[in-house]
DRENPA-3360 file (N, C-alpha, C; in nm, 2 decimals, always signed):
BEGIN
1 = MMWVNGEL = -0.82/+2.14/-0.05/-0.96/+2.09/-0.08/-0.95/+1.94/-0.09 ~ -1.06/+1.87/-0.05/-1.08/+1.73/-0.06/-1.21/+1.70/-0.13 ~ -1.23/+1.58/-0.17/-1.35/+1.53/-0.24/-1.43/+1.44/-0.15 ~ -1.55/+1.47/-0.12/-1.63/+1.39/-0.03/-1.77/+1.37/-0.10 ~ -1.79/+1.24/-0.14/-1.92/+1.20/-0.20/-1.97/+1.29/-0.31 ~ -1.87/+1.33/-0.40/-1.91/+1.40/-0.51/-1.89/+1.55/-0.50 ~ -1.85/+1.60/-0.38/-1.84/+1.75/-0.36/-1.70/+1.78/-0.32 ~ -1.65/+1.90/-0.37/-1.53/+1.95/-0.32/-1.55/+2.03/-0.20;
9 = VDSSFPAI = -1.48/+2.00/-0.09/-1.50/+2.07/+0.04/-1.36/+2.11/+0.09 ~ -1.36/+2.20/+0.19/-1.23/+2.23/+0.25/-1.18/+2.11/+0.34 ~ -1.05/+2.10/+0.35/-1.00/+1.98/+0.42/-1.03/+1.98/+0.57 ~ -1.08/+2.09/+0.62/-1.13/+2.09/+0.76/-1.27/+2.05/+0.77 ~ -1.34/+2.02/+0.66/-1.48/+1.99/+0.67/-1.50/+1.86/+0.75 ~ -1.60/+1.86/+0.84/-1.63/+1.74/+0.92/-1.70/+1.63/+0.84 ~ -1.62/+1.54/+0.77/-1.68/+1.46/+0.67/-1.74/+1.33/+0.72 ~ -1.69/+1.28/+0.84/-1.72/+1.15/+0.89/-1.82/+1.16/+1.00;
17 = SAHDHGLL = -1.93/+1.08/+0.99/-2.03/+1.07/+1.10/-1.98/+0.99/+1.22 ~ -2.02/+1.03/+1.34/-1.98/+0.96/+1.46/-2.03/+0.81/+1.45 ~ -2.12/+0.78/+1.36/-2.17/+0.64/+1.35/-2.12/+0.57/+1.23 ~ -2.02/+0.62/+1.17/-1.96/+0.56/+1.05/-1.90/+0.43/+1.08 ~ -1.93/+0.33/+1.00/-1.87/+0.19/+1.03/-1.72/+0.19/+1.01 ~ -1.67/+0.28/+0.92/-1.52/+0.28/+0.91/-1.45/+0.33/+1.03 ~ -1.52/+0.43/+1.10/-1.46/+0.48/+1.23/-1.49/+0.38/+1.34 ~ -1.60/+0.33/+1.36/-1.64/+0.24/+1.47/-1.59/+0.10/+1.46;
25 = LGDGVFDT = -1.58/+0.05/+1.34/-1.55/-0.10/+1.32/-1.43/-0.12/+1.23 ~ -1.37/-0.02/+1.18/-1.26/-0.04/+1.08/-1.31/-0.11/+0.96 ~ -1.44/-0.09/+0.93/-1.51/-0.15/+0.81/-1.50/-0.06/+0.69 ~ -1.39/-0.08/+0.62/-1.37/+0.01/+0.50/-1.25/-0.03/+0.43 ~ -1.22/+0.03/+0.32/-1.11/+0.00/+0.23/-1.05/+0.13/+0.18 ~ -0.92/+0.13/+0.16/-0.86/+0.25/+0.11/-0.75/+0.22/+0.01 ~ -0.70/+0.32/-0.06/-0.58/+0.30/-0.15/-0.51/+0.43/-0.16 ~ -0.38/+0.41/-0.17/-0.29/+0.53/-0.17/-0.20/+0.53/-0.30;
33 = LIVRNGTP = -0.19/+0.64/-0.37/-0.11/+0.65/-0.49/-0.04/+0.78/-0.49 ~ +0.04/+0.81/-0.58/+0.11/+0.93/-0.59/+0.08/+1.01/-0.72 ~ +0.10/+1.14/-0.71/+0.09/+1.22/-0.83/+0.23/+1.28/-0.85 ~ +0.28/+1.26/-0.97/+0.41/+1.31/-1.01/+0.40/+1.39/-1.14 ~ +0.45/+1.51/-1.14/+0.43/+1.60/-1.26/+0.29/+1.62/-1.30 ~ +0.20/+1.62/-1.20/+0.06/+1.65/-1.22/-0.02/+1.53/-1.27 ~ +0.05/+1.41/-1.27/-0.02/+1.29/-1.33/-0.02/+1.18/-1.22 ~ -0.14/+1.12/-1.20/-0.15/+1.00/-1.11/-0.07/+0.89/-1.16;
41 = VFLERHLR = +0.01/+0.82/-1.08/+0.10/+0.72/-1.13/+0.03/+0.58/-1.11 ~ +0.03/+0.50/-1.21/-0.03/+0.37/-1.21/-0.18/+0.37/-1.16 ~ -0.25/+0.47/-1.20/-0.39/+0.49/-1.15/-0.48/+0.38/-1.18 ~ -0.48/+0.33/-1.30/-0.57/+0.21/-1.33/-0.54/+0.09/-1.25 ~ -0.42/+0.07/-1.22/-0.38/-0.05/-1.13/-0.44/-0.03/-0.99 ~ -0.42/+0.10/-0.94/-0.47/+0.13/-0.81/-0.62/+0.11/-0.80 ~ -0.69/+0.16/-0.90/-0.84/+0.15/-0.90/-0.89/+0.01/-0.91 ~ -0.81/-0.07/-0.98/-0.85/-0.21/-0.99/-0.84/-0.28/-0.86;
49 = RLRAGINR = -0.73/-0.25/-0.79/-0.71/-0.31/-0.65/-0.82/-0.26/-0.55 ~ -0.84/-0.13/-0.56/-0.95/-0.07/-0.48/-1.08/-0.13/-0.50 ~ -1.11/-0.16/-0.63/-1.24/-0.22/-0.66/-1.25/-0.36/-0.61 ~ -1.14/-0.43/-0.61/-1.14/-0.57/-0.55/-1.17/-0.56/-0.40 ~ -1.12/-0.46/-0.33/-1.15/-0.45/-0.19/-1.29/-0.41/-0.16 ~ -1.34/-0.32/-0.25/-1.48/-0.28/-0.24/-1.57/-0.40/-0.25 ~ -1.54/-0.48/-0.35/-1.63/-0.60/-0.38/-1.62/-0.70/-0.26 ~ -1.50/-0.72/-0.21/-1.48/-0.81/-0.10/-1.56/-0.77/+0.02;
57 = LAITPTPT = -1.56/-0.64/+0.05/-1.64/-0.59/+0.17/-1.79/-0.56/+0.13 ~ -1.82/-0.57/+0.01/-1.96/-0.55/-0.04/-2.01/-0.41/+0.00 ~ -1.93/-0.31/-0.03/-1.97/-0.17/-0.01/-2.04/-0.13/-0.13 ~ -2.16/-0.08/-0.12/-2.24/-0.04/-0.23/-2.35/+0.06/-0.19 ~ -2.38/+0.16/-0.27/-2.32/+0.19/-0.40/-2.19/+0.28/-0.39 ~ -2.11/+0.27/-0.48/-1.98/+0.35/-0.48/-1.96/+0.42/-0.61 ~ -1.88/+0.53/-0.62/-1.85/+0.59/-0.75/-1.79/+0.50/-0.84 ~ -1.81/+0.52/-0.97/-1.74/+0.43/-1.07/-1.59/+0.47/-1.08;
65 = DSELTAAI = -1.52/+0.39/-1.15/-1.37/+0.42/-1.17/-1.36/+0.55/-1.24 ~ -1.44/+0.57/-1.34/-1.44/+0.70/-1.42/-1.46/+0.82/-1.33 ~ -1.56/+0.81/-1.24/-1.59/+0.92/-1.15/-1.47/+0.94/-1.05 ~ -1.41/+0.83/-1.00/-1.30/+0.85/-0.91/-1.18/+0.91/-0.99 ~ -1.16/+0.87/-1.11/-1.05/+0.93/-1.19/-1.07/+1.08/-1.21 ~ -1.20/+1.12/-1.25/-1.23/+1.26/-1.27/-1.21/+1.34/-1.14 ~ -1.25/+1.28/-1.02/-1.24/+1.34/-0.90/-1.09/+1.37/-0.86 ~ -1.00/+1.27/-0.89/-0.86/+1.29/-0.86/-0.80/+1.40/-0.94;
73 = HQLIDVND = -0.84/+1.41/-1.07/-0.78/+1.51/-1.16/-0.84/+1.65/-1.12 ~ -0.97/+1.65/-1.07/-1.03/+1.77/-1.02/-0.95/+1.83/-0.90 ~ -0.91/+1.74/-0.81/-0.84/+1.78/-0.69/-0.70/+1.83/-0.73 ~ -0.64/+1.76/-0.83/-0.50/+1.80/-0.87/-0.51/+1.95/-0.93 ~ -0.62/+1.97/-1.01/-0.63/+2.10/-1.07/-0.67/+2.21/-0.97 ~ -0.76/+2.18/-0.88/-0.81/+2.29/-0.79/-0.70/+2.32/-0.68 ~ -0.62/+2.22/-0.65/-0.52/+2.24/-0.55/-0.39/+2.29/-0.61 ~ -0.39/+2.28/-0.75/-0.27/+2.33/-0.83/-0.14/+2.27/-0.78;
81 = IETARVRI = -0.14/+2.14/-0.78/-0.02/+2.07/-0.73/+0.04/+1.98/-0.85 ~ +0.17/+1.96/-0.84/+0.25/+1.88/-0.93/+0.28/+1.74/-0.87 ~ +0.31/+1.74/-0.74/+0.35/+1.62/-0.67/+0.27/+1.61/-0.54 ~ +0.21/+1.49/-0.51/+0.13/+1.47/-0.39/+0.11/+1.32/-0.37 ~ +0.06/+1.30/-0.25/+0.01/+1.17/-0.21/-0.14/+1.17/-0.21 ~ -0.20/+1.07/-0.27/-0.35/+1.07/-0.28/-0.40/+0.95/-0.20 ~ -0.50/+0.97/-0.12/-0.56/+0.86/-0.05/-0.71/+0.86/-0.08 ~ -0.76/+0.74/-0.12/-0.90/+0.72/-0.14/-0.95/+0.63/-0.03;
89 = TMTPGPGV = -1.05/+0.67/+0.04/-1.11/+0.59/+0.15/-1.26/+0.57/+0.12 ~ -1.30/+0.45/+0.14/-1.44/+0.42/+0.12/-1.49/+0.34/+0.24 ~ -1.60/+0.37/+0.30/-1.67/+0.30/+0.41/-1.81/+0.28/+0.37 ~ -1.88/+0.19/+0.44/-2.03/+0.17/+0.42/-2.11/+0.29/+0.48 ~ -2.04/+0.38/+0.55/-2.11/+0.50/+0.60/-2.17/+0.46/+0.74 ~ -2.26/+0.54/+0.79/-2.32/+0.52/+0.92/-2.41/+0.40/+0.92 ~ -2.41/+0.33/+1.03/-2.51/+0.21/+1.05/-2.55/+0.20/+1.19 ~ -2.66/+0.14/+1.22/-2.72/+0.13/+1.35/-2.65/+0.02/+1.44;
97 = SPRERGTQ = -2.59/-0.07/+1.37/-2.52/-0.18/+1.45/-2.42/-0.25/+1.36 ~ -2.33/-0.33/+1.42/-2.23/-0.40/+1.33/-2.30/-0.49/+1.22 ~ -2.42/-0.54/+1.25/-2.49/-0.62/+1.15/-2.57/-0.55/+1.05 ~ -2.60/-0.42/+1.08/-2.68/-0.34/+0.99/-2.61/-0.22/+0.94 ~ -2.58/-0.22/+0.82/-2.52/-0.11/+0.75/-2.62/-0.01/+0.71 ~ -2.58/+0.11/+0.70/-2.67/+0.21/+0.64/-2.68/+0.21/+0.49 ~ -2.73/+0.31/+0.43/-2.75/+0.32/+0.29/-2.67/+0.43/+0.22 ~ -2.58/+0.50/+0.30/-2.51/+0.61/+0.25/-2.36/+0.59/+0.27;
105 = PLTLIALS = -2.30/+0.51/+0.18/-2.15/+0.49/+0.19/-2.07/+0.62/+0.18 ~ -1.96/+0.62/+0.24/-1.87/+0.74/+0.23/-1.75/+0.72/+0.14 ~ -1.73/+0.81/+0.05/-1.61/+0.81/-0.03/-1.54/+0.94/-0.01 ~ -1.41/+0.93/+0.03/-1.33/+1.05/+0.06/-1.20/+1.04/-0.01 ~ -1.16/+1.15/-0.08/-1.03/+1.15/-0.15/-0.96/+1.28/-0.10 ~ -0.84/+1.26/-0.05/-0.77/+1.37/+0.01/-0.62/+1.36/-0.04 ~ -0.56/+1.48/-0.06/-0.42/+1.50/-0.10/-0.34/+1.54/+0.02 ~ -0.22/+1.50/+0.02/-0.12/+1.54/+0.12/+0.02/+1.55/+0.06;
113 = PLPDAPAS = +0.11/+1.61/+0.13/+0.25/+1.62/+0.07/+0.31/+1.48/+0.06 ~ +0.39/+1.46/-0.05/+0.46/+1.34/-0.07/+0.59/+1.34/+0.00 ~ +0.61/+1.26/+0.11/+0.74/+1.26/+0.18/+0.85/+1.21/+0.09 ~ +0.97/+1.26/+0.12/+1.09/+1.21/+0.06/+1.12/+1.06/+0.10 ~ +1.15/+0.98/+0.00/+1.18/+0.84/+0.03/+1.32/+0.83/+0.11 ~ +1.33/+0.74/+0.21/+1.46/+0.73/+0.27/+1.56/+0.66/+0.18 ~ +1.69/+0.69/+0.21/+1.79/+0.62/+0.13/+1.80/+0.47/+0.15 ~ +1.77/+0.43/+0.27/+1.76/+0.29/+0.31/+1.70/+0.28/+0.44;
121 = VSLCSVKW = +1.65/+0.16/+0.48/+1.58/+0.14/+0.61/+1.63/+0.01/+0.67 ~ +1.59/-0.01/+0.80/+1.62/-0.13/+0.87/+1.49/-0.19/+0.91 ~ +1.50/-0.33/+0.93/+1.38/-0.41/+0.96/+1.41/-0.49/+1.09 ~ +1.31/-0.52/+1.17/+1.33/-0.61/+1.28/+1.22/-0.72/+1.27 ~ +1.26/-0.84/+1.31/+1.16/-0.95/+1.32/+1.07/-0.93/+1.44 ~ +0.95/-0.97/+1.43/+0.85/-0.96/+1.54/+0.78/-1.09/+1.57 ~ +0.72/-1.10/+1.69/+0.65/-1.22/+1.72/+0.51/-1.23/+1.66 ~ +0.46/-1.12/+1.61/+0.33/-1.12/+1.55/+0.33/-1.17/+1.41;
129 = TRNERSPL = +0.22/-1.22/+1.35/+0.22/-1.28/+1.22/+0.10/-1.22/+1.14 ~ +0.11/-1.23/+1.01/+0.00/-1.21/+0.91/-0.08/-1.33/+0.91 ~ -0.21/-1.32/+0.92/-0.30/-1.43/+0.91/-0.35/-1.44/+0.76 ~ -0.28/-1.53/+0.69/-0.31/-1.55/+0.55/-0.45/-1.60/+0.52 ~ -0.52/-1.65/+0.63/-0.65/-1.70/+0.61/-0.76/-1.60/+0.66 ~ -0.71/-1.48/+0.69/-0.81/-1.38/+0.73/-0.90/-1.34/+0.62 ~ -1.02/-1.30/+0.64/-1.11/-1.26/+0.54/-1.06/-1.12/+0.48 ~ -0.98/-1.05/+0.55/-0.92/-0.92/+0.51/-0.79/-0.94/+0.44;
137 = AGIKSTSW = -0.73/-1.06/+0.43/-0.60/-1.08/+0.38/-0.60/-1.03/+0.23 ~ -0.50/-0.95/+0.20/-0.48/-0.91/+0.06/-0.55/-0.79/+0.02 ~ -0.63/-0.72/+0.11/-0.69/-0.59/+0.08/-0.64/-0.48/+0.17 ~ -0.65/-0.36/+0.12/-0.61/-0.25/+0.21/-0.73/-0.20/+0.29 ~ -0.74/-0.28/+0.40/-0.85/-0.25/+0.49/-0.82/-0.13/+0.58 ~ -0.93/-0.06/+0.62/-0.91/+0.05/+0.72/-0.89/-0.01/+0.86 ~ -0.90/-0.14/+0.88/-0.87/-0.20/+1.00/-0.72/-0.21/+1.01 ~ -0.65/-0.10/+1.05/-0.51/-0.09/+1.04/-0.44/-0.09/+1.17;
145 = GDNALILR = -0.51/-0.12/+1.28/-0.46/-0.11/+1.42/-0.34/-0.20/+1.44 ~ -0.34/-0.33/+1.38/-0.23/-0.42/+1.40/-0.10/-0.36/+1.34 ~ -0.11/-0.30/+1.22/+0.00/-0.24/+1.15/+0.06/-0.13/+1.23 ~ -0.03/-0.04/+1.28/+0.01/+0.08/+1.36/+0.09/+0.04/+1.48 ~ +0.04/-0.06/+1.56/+0.10/-0.11/+1.68/+0.24/-0.17/+1.65 ~ +0.24/-0.25/+1.55/+0.37/-0.32/+1.51/+0.47/-0.22/+1.47 ~ +0.43/-0.12/+1.39/+0.52/-0.02/+1.34/+0.58/+0.06/+1.46 ~ +0.49/+0.10/+1.55/+0.54/+0.17/+1.67/+0.64/+0.09/+1.75;
153 = HAQQLGFD = +0.61/-0.04/+1.76/+0.70/-0.13/+1.83/+0.84/-0.14/+1.77 ~ +0.84/-0.15/+1.63/+0.97/-0.15/+1.56/+1.05/-0.02/+1.58 ~ +0.98/+0.09/+1.58/+1.05/+0.22/+1.60/+1.10/+0.23/+1.74 ~ +1.03/+0.18/+1.84/+1.08/+0.18/+1.98/+1.20/+0.10/+1.99 ~ +1.22/+0.00/+1.91/+1.34/-0.08/+1.92/+1.46/-0.02/+1.83 ~ +1.43/+0.09/+1.77/+1.53/+0.15/+1.69/+1.54/+0.11/+1.54 ~ +1.43/+0.05/+1.49/+1.42/+0.01/+1.35/+1.32/+0.09/+1.28 ~ +1.33/+0.09/+1.15/+1.23/+0.17/+1.07/+1.10/+0.10/+1.04;
161 = NALLCDTT = +1.10/-0.03/+1.04/+0.98/-0.11/+1.00/+1.00/-0.25/+1.06 ~ +0.90/-0.33/+1.04/+0.90/-0.47/+1.09/+0.88/-0.57/+0.98 ~ +0.94/-0.68/+0.99/+0.93/-0.79/+0.90/+0.83/-0.90/+0.95 ~ +0.73/-0.93/+0.87/+0.62/-1.02/+0.92/+0.63/-1.15/+0.84 ~ +0.60/-1.26/+0.91/+0.58/-1.39/+0.85/+0.43/-1.42/+0.86 ~ +0.39/-1.52/+0.78/+0.25/-1.57/+0.80/+0.24/-1.67/+0.91 ~ +0.13/-1.73/+0.93/+0.11/-1.83/+1.04/+0.19/-1.96/+1.02 ~ +0.23/-1.98/+0.90/+0.31/-2.11/+0.88/+0.46/-2.08/+0.88;
169 = GRLCECTT = +0.50/-1.96/+0.90/+0.64/-1.92/+0.91/+0.70/-1.87/+0.78 ~ +0.62/-1.86/+0.67/+0.67/-1.81/+0.55/+0.69/-1.65/+0.56 ~ +0.79/-1.60/+0.50/+0.81/-1.45/+0.49/+0.68/-1.40/+0.42 ~ +0.64/-1.28/+0.46/+0.52/-1.22/+0.41/+0.54/-1.08/+0.35 ~ +0.56/-0.98/+0.44/+0.57/-0.85/+0.40/+0.62/-0.76/+0.52 ~ +0.63/-0.63/+0.50/+0.64/-0.54/+0.61/+0.51/-0.47/+0.64 ~ +0.50/-0.39/+0.75/+0.37/-0.33/+0.78/+0.32/-0.24/+0.67 ~ +0.41/-0.18/+0.60/+0.37/-0.08/+0.50/+0.43/-0.11/+0.36;
177 = SNLFLVID = +0.49/-0.22/+0.34/+0.56/-0.25/+0.21/+0.57/-0.39/+0.18 ~ +0.59/-0.42/+0.05/+0.62/-0.55/+0.00/+0.77/-0.58/+0.01 ~ +0.81/-0.70/+0.02/+0.94/-0.74/+0.05/+1.00/-0.81/-0.07 ~ +1.13/-0.78/-0.11/+1.20/-0.85/-0.22/+1.34/-0.89/-0.17 ~ +1.38/-1.01/-0.21/+1.51/-1.06/-0.18/+1.58/-1.09/-0.31 ~ +1.71/-1.06/-0.31/+1.80/-1.10/-0.43/+1.87/-1.23/-0.39 ~ +1.84/-1.34/-0.45/+1.90/-1.47/-0.42/+1.95/-1.53/-0.55 ~ +2.08/-1.56/-0.56/+2.14/-1.62/-0.68/+2.11/-1.54/-0.80;
185 = QRIVTPSL = +2.12/-1.41/-0.79/+2.11/-1.31/-0.90/+1.96/-1.31/-0.95 ~ +1.87/-1.34/-0.87/+1.73/-1.33/-0.90/+1.65/-1.26/-0.80 ~ +1.56/-1.17/-0.84/+1.47/-1.10/-0.74/+1.35/-1.18/-0.72 ~ +1.32/-1.21/-0.59/+1.21/-1.29/-0.55/+1.13/-1.22/-0.44 ~ +1.00/-1.24/-0.45/+0.91/-1.18/-0.35/+0.81/-1.28/-0.30 ~ +0.77/-1.27/-0.17/+0.67/-1.37/-0.12/+0.54/-1.38/-0.21 ~ +0.49/-1.50/-0.22/+0.37/-1.52/-0.30/+0.25/-1.46/-0.22 ~ +0.14/-1.43/-0.29/+0.02/-1.38/-0.23/-0.04/-1.49/-0.14;
193 = DSGCLPGI = -0.01/-1.61/-0.15/-0.06/-1.71/-0.05/-0.01/-1.68/+0.09 ~ +0.09/-1.60/+0.11/+0.14/-1.57/+0.24/+0.04/-1.46/+0.31 ~ -0.05/-1.41/+0.23/-0.14/-1.31/+0.29/-0.09/-1.17/+0.27 ~ +0.02/-1.15/+0.19/+0.07/-1.01/+0.17/-0.02/-0.93/+0.08 ~ -0.01/-0.80/+0.09/-0.09/-0.72/+0.01/-0.04/-0.73/-0.14 ~ -0.13/-0.73/-0.24/-0.09/-0.73/-0.38/-0.05/-0.59/-0.41 ~ +0.07/-0.55/-0.37/+0.12/-0.41/-0.39/+0.13/-0.38/-0.54 ~ +0.11/-0.25/-0.57/+0.11/-0.21/-0.71/+0.25/-0.22/-0.77;
201 = LREVLLDA = +0.35/-0.18/-0.70/+0.49/-0.19/-0.75/+0.53/-0.33/-0.76 ~ +0.48/-0.41/-0.67/+0.50/-0.56/-0.67/+0.45/-0.61/-0.81 ~ +0.33/-0.57/-0.84/+0.26/-0.62/-0.96/+0.34/-0.57/-1.08 ~ +0.38/-0.45/-1.08/+0.46/-0.39/-1.19/+0.59/-0.47/-1.22 ~ +0.66/-0.49/-1.11/+0.79/-0.57/-1.13/+0.77/-0.71/-1.17 ~ +0.66/-0.77/-1.13/+0.63/-0.91/-1.17/+0.58/-0.91/-1.32 ~ +0.50/-0.81/-1.36/+0.45/-0.81/-1.49/+0.57/-0.78/-1.59 ~ +0.66/-0.70/-1.55/+0.78/-0.67/-1.63/+0.89/-0.78/-1.63;
209 = ELATDGDL = +0.86/-0.89/-1.55/+0.95/-1.01/-1.54/+1.08/-0.97/-1.48 ~ +1.08/-0.86/-1.40/+1.20/-0.83/-1.32/+1.21/-0.91/-1.20 ~ +1.10/-0.97/-1.15/+1.10/-1.04/-1.03/+1.00/-1.16/-1.05 ~ +1.02/-1.26/-0.96/+0.93/-1.38/-0.95/+0.88/-1.38/-0.81 ~ +0.77/-1.46/-0.79/+0.72/-1.48/-0.65/+0.72/-1.63/-0.62 ~ +0.72/-1.65/-0.49/+0.73/-1.79/-0.44/+0.73/-1.79/-0.29 ~ +0.73/-1.91/-0.23/+0.74/-1.93/-0.08/+0.89/-1.90/-0.04 ~ +0.90/-1.81/+0.06/+1.03/-1.78/+0.12/+1.02/-1.79/+0.27;
217 = TSADLERA = +1.13/-1.83/+0.33/+1.14/-1.84/+0.48/+1.25/-1.75/+0.53 ~ +1.26/-1.75/+0.66/+1.36/-1.67/+0.73/+1.50/-1.72/+0.69 ~ +1.52/-1.85/+0.65/+1.65/-1.90/+0.61/+1.69/-1.83/+0.48 ~ +1.60/-1.79/+0.40/+1.63/-1.72/+0.27/+1.70/-1.59/+0.30 ~ +1.67/-1.53/+0.41/+1.74/-1.40/+0.44/+1.89/-1.41/+0.45 ~ +1.93/-1.53/+0.49/+2.08/-1.56/+0.50/+2.14/-1.58/+0.37 ~ +2.06/-1.62/+0.27/+2.11/-1.64/+0.13/+2.10/-1.52/+0.05 ~ +2.03/-1.42/+0.09/+2.01/-1.30/+0.01/+2.13/-1.21/+0.01;
225 = SEVFITSS = +2.16/-1.16/-0.10/+2.28/-1.06/-0.12/+2.22/-0.92/-0.11 ~ +2.10/-0.90/-0.15/+2.03/-0.77/-0.14/+1.89/-0.79/-0.10 ~ +1.84/-0.69/-0.03/+1.70/-0.69/+0.01/+1.64/-0.55/-0.01 ~ +1.52/-0.54/-0.06/+1.46/-0.41/-0.07/+1.31/-0.42/-0.05 ~ +1.24/-0.31/-0.02/+1.10/-0.31/-0.01/+1.04/-0.21/-0.11 ~ +0.91/-0.22/-0.13/+0.84/-0.13/-0.23/+0.71/-0.09/-0.17 ~ +0.68/+0.04/-0.20/+0.54/+0.09/-0.17/+0.52/+0.20/-0.27 ~ +0.40/+0.23/-0.30/+0.37/+0.33/-0.40/+0.42/+0.47/-0.37;
233 = TTGIVPIH = +0.42/+0.50/-0.24/+0.46/+0.64/-0.20/+0.61/+0.65/-0.18 ~ +0.69/+0.55/-0.16/+0.83/+0.56/-0.15/+0.91/+0.49/-0.26 ~ +0.84/+0.41/-0.35/+0.91/+0.34/-0.45/+0.99/+0.23/-0.40 ~ +1.11/+0.20/-0.46/+1.20/+0.10/-0.42/+1.30/+0.15/-0.31 ~ +1.30/+0.09/-0.20/+1.39/+0.14/-0.09/+1.48/+0.02/-0.04 ~ +1.61/+0.03/-0.05/+1.70/-0.08/+0.00/+1.69/-0.10/+0.15 ~ +1.72/-0.22/+0.19/+1.73/-0.26/+0.33/+1.88/-0.27/+0.36 ~ +1.92/-0.19/+0.47/+2.06/-0.20/+0.51/+2.08/-0.30/+0.63;
241 = RIDSRDYA = +1.97/-0.33/+0.70/+1.99/-0.42/+0.81/+1.85/-0.49/+0.84 ~ +1.86/-0.62/+0.87/+1.75/-0.69/+0.93/+1.80/-0.75/+1.06 ~ +1.74/-0.71/+1.17/+1.79/-0.76/+1.30/+1.94/-0.72/+1.32 ~ +2.02/-0.82/+1.32/+2.17/-0.79/+1.34/+2.24/-0.82/+1.21 ~ +2.17/-0.85/+1.10/+2.24/-0.88/+0.97/+2.24/-0.76/+0.88 ~ +2.36/-0.73/+0.83/+2.37/-0.61/+0.73/+2.36/-0.66/+0.59 ~ +2.31/-0.57/+0.50/+2.30/-0.60/+0.36/+2.36/-0.49/+0.28 ~ +2.40/-0.52/+0.16/+2.46/-0.42/+0.07/+2.34/-0.33/+0.03;
249 = VNGPLTTL = +2.37/-0.20/+0.03/+2.27/-0.10/-0.02/+2.30/-0.06/-0.16 ~ +2.19/-0.05/-0.24/+2.20/-0.01/-0.38/+2.29/-0.11/-0.46 ~ +2.26/-0.24/-0.43/+2.33/-0.34/-0.51/+2.29/-0.34/-0.65 ~ +2.35/-0.42/-0.74/+2.32/-0.41/-0.88/+2.18/-0.44/-0.92 ~ +2.11/-0.54/-0.86/+1.98/-0.57/-0.90/+1.88/-0.47/-0.84 ~ +1.90/-0.42/-0.72/+1.82/-0.32/-0.66/+1.82/-0.19/-0.75 ~ +1.94/-0.16/-0.79/+1.96/-0.04/-0.88/+1.89/-0.06/-1.02 ~ +1.90/-0.18/-1.07/+1.84/-0.21/-1.20/+1.69/-0.20/-1.18;
257 = ARSRLFEL = +1.63/-0.26/-1.08/+1.49/-0.26/-1.06/+1.44/-0.11/-1.04 ~ +1.51/-0.03/-0.97/+1.47/+0.11/-0.95/+1.47/+0.18/-1.09 ~ +1.58/+0.16/-1.16/+1.59/+0.23/-1.29/+1.48/+0.19/-1.39 ~ +1.45/+0.06/-1.39/+1.35/+0.01/-1.48/+1.21/+0.05/-1.43 ~ +1.19/+0.06/-1.30/+1.06/+0.11/-1.25/+1.03/+0.25/-1.30 ~ +1.13/+0.33/-1.29/+1.12/+0.47/-1.34/+1.08/+0.48/-1.49 ~ +1.13/+0.39/-1.57/+1.10/+0.38/-1.71/+0.95/+0.34/-1.72 ~ +0.91/+0.24/-1.64/+0.78/+0.18/-1.66/+0.67/+0.29/-1.61;
265 = EGEEEPSR = +0.70/+0.37/-1.52/+0.61/+0.48/-1.48/+0.58/+0.57/-1.60 ~ +0.68/+0.60/-1.68/+0.66/+0.68/-1.80/+0.59/+0.61/-1.91 ~ +0.60/+0.47/-1.91/+0.53/+0.40/-2.02/+0.38/+0.37/-2.00 ~ +0.34/+0.38/-1.87/+0.20/+0.36/-1.84/+0.11/+0.46/-1.90 ~ +0.00/+0.42/-1.96/-0.09/+0.51/-2.02/-0.16/+0.60/-1.91 ~ -0.15/+0.73/-1.92/-0.22/+0.82/-1.82/-0.37/+0.81/-1.84 ~ -0.44/+0.82/-1.72/-0.58/+0.81/-1.73/-0.64/+0.95/-1.70 ~ -0.74/+0.98/-1.78/-0.80/+1.11/-1.75/-0.95/+1.10/-1.78;
% end
């Protein structure tokens, strides 16, 4: 079952109009979180980021955070699941032209199996960049074509993901993850000025003072003793190779960050 505009429907239900701006224009926002032991992890943080994207794109009206929270728990109960991936998608709904939105926004919440996190992954450098000055920088936009193409390119080259810089050459992020380097026994991640997504686990590690952020360049990859990436669905994943350079897997600070993150998940107040 999935949740569409306040109603529980079968996952095969045709929920999206052929004129929906999310489908035609990539005009929409989404967020992805996990359910573990029947509880959404870092839900309030995810809803806060989702709301920032909704406000940036001026999608209105939309369900309140309380309504979204209730909907997620309703889906957990009706699907009788303990572990899952949750995706919330919002679009302005159908419109007659790119300039004219309709008045019936779409909110869709769907569950899917949570894949096992890989033990480690490899990254390749690419010629494409993140545009830190884009009006969509820093939000989880449904305009995801760039990421999909770059990810396929990396996989065709034999890598798991791609490492992106911004237009000035600063390290930014991967297509699906935030990036962290261990330099001089400190965990550092690119600043939001690079146009990277304000990832939830990134935020958690910074709030816990396990990491700091700042401007990083490709030269810093040569100084790094450990590298890892984060995403809400895979957690902390070590990097074993970037291009032709190998890195230690499960180094001491990567292991520490992973252990502390597990503790922080349990300390977060559950929302219901």
